[in-house]
N, C-alpha and C positions, 0 to 999 in steps of 0.2 A: 446190627443192633446198636443203639445209641447208649451212651453211658448213663443217661438219665433213666432210661427204662430198666437197666440193670440195677441201678441204685433203688429204684422204686420197687422192683421185684424182690430185692434182698430185704427191704424193710417189711414188705407184705409177708414174706416167709418167716420173718422173726417176730411178727406181731403176736401170734398165739403164745410164744415163749415169754414175751415181755408182759402180756396180760397176766399170765400165771405167776411170774416173778413179782410183779407189783402186788398181786393179791396175797401171795405167801409172805412177803416182807411187810406190806402195808397194813394188813388187817391186825396183826399183833401190836404193831406200833400205835395204830389208831385206838385199839382197845385199851392199851396201857395208858394212853393219855386220858381216855375217858374214865378209866377206873381211878386215876389219880385225883380226880375232882369229886370222888364219892368217899363215903366212910365204910364201904363194903369190906367185909372180911373175906380173905381168900380161902380159909379153912373153917368150915362149920360156923355155927352161930352161938354156941354155948360158951365160947372162950377157952375150951379145953384144947390143948395142943398135944401132939404126939412127941414124946421125949425118947431119946436114945442115949443111953449112958454106957460108958466103958470104965469099969473099975480098975483099980491098981493091980488087982490079981489077974486081969485079963478077961473077966466075965462081962459079956455084952448083954444088956437088957433093953427092952423097948416097953414103954408104958405111956400112960396119959397123965399129963400135968394139968390139973384143973385151973391153975392160975395163969398158965402160959408164960411162966417166968424163965424157962430154960431154953428159949428159942435160940439164943446164941450158942449155947452148948450143943444143941442138936445139930446146928449147921456145922460147927467145928468137928464134931464127932463123925458125922456122915461124910464130910469132905476128906477126912483122914483115912477113911476105910477104903 
């Protein structure tokens, strides 16, 4: 067997894996770039966002913030949990 045939066969065996990897990595990347050029909202269309709060006493509550002003607080709270 020649080295060229072995190399070709190796690439042919890896081809399905490479196609799947490119699809799994590439689709979200392409979709993200496409969404960045739109004004689409990722959550709902009413402007209400889900809020999660943790009080000083340790009580945790989840609610709806109609103005969407507490998005940073939600992210911080959920990342600390």
